[in-house]
N, C-alpha and C positions, 0 to 999 in steps of 0.2 A: 489500395484503399487508404490505410493509415500508416503504411510502411515507413519506418524511421522515426515515428513520433512516440513520445512518452506520455503515459497516462497514469494517474493514481486514483484508485478506488478508495474512498474514505468512509469509515464507519464511525459515527460519533456516538459514543456510549455514555450513558449516565451511570446507572447502578449496575453492578455485576449480576448477570442472570445466566442460567444454564443455556437457554435457547440462543442468547446472543453469543455466548462462548462457542457454541457449535457453528453458528453462522460465520464467525470470524475465522475459526479453524478451517472450515470448508473453503472459504475465500482464499486464505493463505496457502493451504496445502493442495487444493485441487483446482480451483478456478484459475488463479493467476498462473500456475505452471502450465495448465492446459492451453490457455489463450496465448501465452508466450511461445509455447511449443508449436502452435499453429503457424505463427509467424505473419499472418496477414492483417493483423489489427494493431500493429505497433507494439511497443513494449509496455507492459502493465506492472504495477506494484500495488500492494494493499497496505493501508495504514489505519490503525484504530486510534481514534482520539478519545481518550478517557476523561479528559478535562476540557469541556467546551470553552471555558474561559481562557485557556492557554492554547487554543487550537492554532493560532497564527505561529507561535513559537515552535510548536510540535511539527507543523508542516514544514516550516523553514529548516529545522534541524534535519528532518527526513530528506528534504531535497538537497541539503548539503552533503548527504551521504552518512549522516550520523545514525547510530542505532537508536530507535525509539521503542520504548517498552521491551527492550531486549531483542528486537527484531531489526536486522540489517535491511536497509532498503534495496530493492532490486534495480532502481533507476540510478544510473551513473552518468555523469557528464563525460562525454568523450572529448579528449584533448585533441586539438588539431595541430 
């Protein structure tokens, strides 16, 4: 289906809230590992964007493999 493709699930957060923190933690620790372990839907990563005005820079840093908000991205460019 999507084998070999990379995907990023993005959560754009405004203010810190407990329910949002739980959703982010669930996506990072349960959903992403589960979908990647399945192997049939490509490779997934999760990124939380806490500053919508800086979303472009945050996403670009994440895609370059830099840690964003202390989280290392799961997507890596493979060298040929």
